C-alpha positions, 0 to 999 in steps of 0.5 A: 884665108882672110882670117889667117892673114889678118892674124899674121898681119897683127902679129908682125905689125903690132908686136914690134912696138913692145919688143926687144931682143939680144945683140944681133947685127946684120941686114935683111935685103931682098934680091930683085927676084924676090922683090919681083915676086911680090904683087904691086898691091902689097899691104905689108911686107915684113923681112927678117934676117933669119940667120941672125935670129938663129944666133940668139936664144932670146931672138928665137924665143921671140920668133917662136912667139910671133911666128905665123902658123904658115911658117911652122906648117911649111917647116914641118912639111918640108922636113917630112917631104924632103929634108928628113926628120932630123933636118930643118929649113933653119940651116938653109934660110938666110932671109925670110919675108912675108907679103900681105897683098890684095888679090885685086885692086877692088878686093878688101881681102888679103893673101899671104905669100912667104919668100925664103932666100938662102942656099937650098939643096934644091936638087936633093929636094926635087929628087925627094919629091920625084921619089915620093911621086909628088907631081908638080903643077905648071904655071907657065914654066914654073913648077909648083909642088904640093907640100900639105893636104891643106894646100900649101905649096912651094916653088923655086924661082931660082936656086936661092929663092923659094916661094911658099904658101897657099896655092892661089897666093903663090900663083899670084906671086908668080904672075907678078914675077912673070909680068902678068900683073904689076909687081912691087918694083912698080910701087914707088911708094913702097919702094921708097919706104923700103930704102929707109929700112932695108939695111936692118935685120928686121924691117917692115913697110906698110901702105896706106890701108895697112898703116891705117889699120896699124894705127887704129890697133895701136891707139886702142880707145883713142883710135875711136876719137873724132880727131883720128877720123879727121887724119886717118885718110892722111896716112900715106905709108909707114915703115919700121925697123929694129936694130939689135946691135946694142940692146934693141932700138925700134923706130917707126915712121908714119908718113902723112905729108901734113904737119897738122895730121902728124901732130894730131897723131902724136897727141893721140898716141901720147894719150894712148900710152898714158892710158895704157900705163894706168893698167900696166905692170912694172915691166910694161911701164918701163917699156912705155917710159922708154918710148918717145913720140914726136912729129916732124915735117909731116911724119910721126916718129915713134922710137923705143929702146931697151936693154936685153934684160928688160926684154925677158920681162916684157916678152912674158907680159900681158901687154905683149900677149895682147899685142900678138894675140 
C-alpha cells in the first residue's frame, strides 16, 4: 500500500508545477459529509472538478497521464459490476478527491482513499450488487461492497457521496466519519489551508510532512544542500491551485511562518530552476521562464502561467515525464 500511495502522491503533488490545460472554469468543493470521511492525519488532499475536466480533450489527456491506478481500477470494476460495459462513472461524478493519510499518529506509512461526489444511480447499483450476490460487510451501519479480487471496495455514505479504495483505507475513512477517530474537520491547519484554494477547479493541500517531501522532490540536487536542512522543519503546510479560465495559472504557497526560511527556500528553488534549464528542451525552458518564485511574510510563492498551445508541447516533454513517473 505504501508503494502505491507514494507514487500517487508524487503524481498529484509534483506534476502540477509543470502543467497547463485548456480553458475551464468551475470549482471543486467538498461537502461536509465528504470532509468528515477524511481522517485528521491527512498528509495530502487533492480535489478535482471532474465534470469540468470532461469538457476538454486536453484536460482528459492530462488526467489520463496522471490518473492514479486506483481510479482506473475502480472505474473498470464499477462498470463490470453495476453500470454495464457501455457506461462509466464519468457521467455521474461531479467532484473527485484523493486523500493520503497516516493510519496512526506513530505511523510513517500512507493509506489512500478516494471520494466521489455526484448524482449516482444508487438504487440501480445496489440492485446490481444484489443480483450478483455480492455480500456487503457492515462497519457499524455502513455497507461496504467488494469491487475487485484485489480488495477494492466502495461504500455510499449518502446518495451523492461514495468512498472507495482498499478495504482498510475505506474502513478508516468510515471511522473518521462516524467519530471513532478524529477527522479533517478538527485539523485546523489543513482546514485553514483549504479556504485559500477550494474555489478552484483543481486544488491540493499538504501538511508539514507532505510539504517537506514535495519540496525535496522539487529541489532535486538542491534539496540535499545544507541550507535546505536548516529550514526543512520550518515547513508548516502548503497549498496549490490551478485556474483554467484563461490558459492556465498555477499558484503554490509554502507556509513557513519565518521570513528567513521562506527567503532561503526561494533562493534554493531559483537555483534548482537554473540547473534544470541547462538540460531542458525549448518547451521546458519556456515553462521554466514563465515560473516566478518569491517570498513574503514567511511564505514561499511559486506561480506559473501558460497558454493552451504551450501545454501540448509540455505534456510530452521529458521534464513532465520525470515529474509524474
